[in-house]
C-alpha positions, 0 to 999 in steps of 0.5 A, a space after each residue: 825138288 830144288 838143286 840143293 836138295 836134289 845134291 843132298 838126297 843125292 849125297 844121301 844115297 851114295 854114302 850109303 852105297 860105297 862101302 870103300 874099303 880101307 884105303 892103302 898107299 900105294 908110293 912106289 916109284 916116280 913120274 917125270 916132271 909134267 910140265 908144272 913149274 914154281 915152287 910149292 906154297 907155305 902153310 895157308 890154308 885153302 878149304 883144307 888145303 895149302 896154298 902152292 905157288 906157281 902153275 897146275 895144268 889138267 884136262 879132260 871131262 867136260 862134264 865136271 867142268 862146271 864143278 871143277 870151276 867152282 872148286 879153282 875159283 874157290 881154291 885161287 880166292 883163297 891162293 893168290 899165287 896159284 894159278 889152275 888151268 884146266 881145259 874141258 876136252 873131254 875125257 878121252 883127251 885128258 886121259 890121253 894127254 895125263 899119259 903123254 905126261 903133258 898134263 899133272 892130273 886128268 878129269 874122267 867120266 870113266 876110270 882107267 880101262 884095265 883090258 886093252 882099247 884100241 892097242 893100250 891098257 890105260 892103267 899100264 900106260 899110266 902107270 909107265 907114265 906116272 912110275 907108280 900107280 896111276 889112281 881114280 879118285 871119284 871127285 864128281 857125282 851126277 845123273 846123265 839126261 836124255 834131254 830133249 826139245 820138242 814143242 807143245 812136249 813138257 814131259 816125256 817117258 822112254 825106255 832104253 830100247 826106245 832110247 837106243 832106236 832113236 839115238 841109232 836113227 831107227 826111229 826118226 819122228 816125235 810122234 812114232 807109235 814106239 814114243 806114243 806107247 810109252 806116253 798114253 794121253 800126250 800129243 806128240 807132233 810129227 816133228 823129225 827127230 834130230 840126235 845130237 851127240 858128243 863128236 869128241 871122245 867123252 866119258 860120258 858117250 861111254 856111260 850113256 852107251 853103257 847104260 844102252 848096252 846093258 839095258 836094251 842089247 838087242 836094240 844097241 849092237 855097238 861096242 860101249 866107248 867115248 867114240 860115239 857110234 850111233 847116228 846124229 849129228 855131233 857137237 863138240 863137249 856138254 856145252 856144245 851138245 845142250 846149246 845144239 838140242 836148245 836150238 833144235 825143235 825136234 832136238 834130243 842129247 844126252 848130256 849131264 844134269 847141270 847142263 840140261 838144268 843151265 840150258 832149261 830143257 826138259 829131261 826124260 823119264 825113264 821106265 826100267 820096267 817098273 814105272 817111269 822114273 824122273 831125274 833126281 839125285 835121290 832116283 839116280 843114288 838108288 843106282 849108284 847104290 849098286 856100285 861096287 869098288 873095283 880098285 884096290 886101296 886108295 884106286 877107288 875106281 867104281 862099277 855101276 849097274 845100268 841095267 838096273 830094275 829096282 823100282 825108283 832108280 834112274 839108271 843114266 848116272 856117271 861119276 867124274 874121277 881125278 886119275 892121279 900118279 900116287 907118286 910123282 917123280 917131281 915132288 913139288 908137282 906131288 904137293 900142288 896137285 894135293 894142295 888143290 885136291 884137298 880144297 876140291 874134296 873139302 866140305 866147304 868146296 864140295 857144298 859150293 857145287 850144289 848151286 851148280 847141280 852136283 851133288 857134294 862128296 858125302 862124309 864118307 865118301 868124302 873121307 875116302 877120297 881125303 885119305 888117298 889124296 893124303 897120300 899122295 907124294 
């Protein structure tokens, strides 16, 4: 299946899934300036957004790096006087920097936490930093692959229990009986399994461990979170784990679809109990179809059912959010964030993400995101 078809199918599935409530602005309070300088620009259009002059700083999710790089390229091509610096340091680092007022917005593969984590309630900390409500705006969607590199094995089926035991170091060889039972007729070598995990705090790690915990709670006894708690060797960012797996016979990792594609890594089919499911945006969309909006108004945070057993549903998915202040104390910063995110959410820019392995925002969801972006001040 072509990337563009995969993207289109994913967009259709997502649009049917998210019946988001009508958006209402929550523009009260203000945030101290977060470091951007330069005057907001004039009226030149940049893929549905206005050009600004000066700098915009952001960091966070490496899962969306390839997507946001394309969005930045599109915006800066139209707006030569704008400089947008996005550092893919990982979701956890991005949220911390946003709360510390070091960046203008953050990218995160999980929404801000509403319960204490390491003594911090992220929603409250972000609200305090902003001086207004902080919003989670879904901008990039994509499934997480269990990518592997085993000589002679081009097709592999795993389920949640076996995957959990692999990533927890309980299954250590590729010809283990538990793997063989799921792969009848496949010749599996005795090659040692080499697990690679994200060493940085990552929303991808959080989404992957949510899947393991929800679908195989007895085999994955750890709490979910951005910090890896299983076994293996740590590598920084999505590019790090993908590159390491590509270079290691017997390697396995969890990584976003776009990185698996870039590195030409085969991806395991996942059996949720209704038969093996290949990773496509259509199959991932069937899981996204169960997502519920947990945020209110313009906060578009979602809850995903990782333990879904729906036939044909690929259960390991993520949504990358841009986390923003609803109202910035520095009005010029608010204008810059609004201008860039309007461009990012535009049909033209979203369509350009297809070739990178992402699904563009479907029209219905894009309309909700655009409404929220328009409410930023």
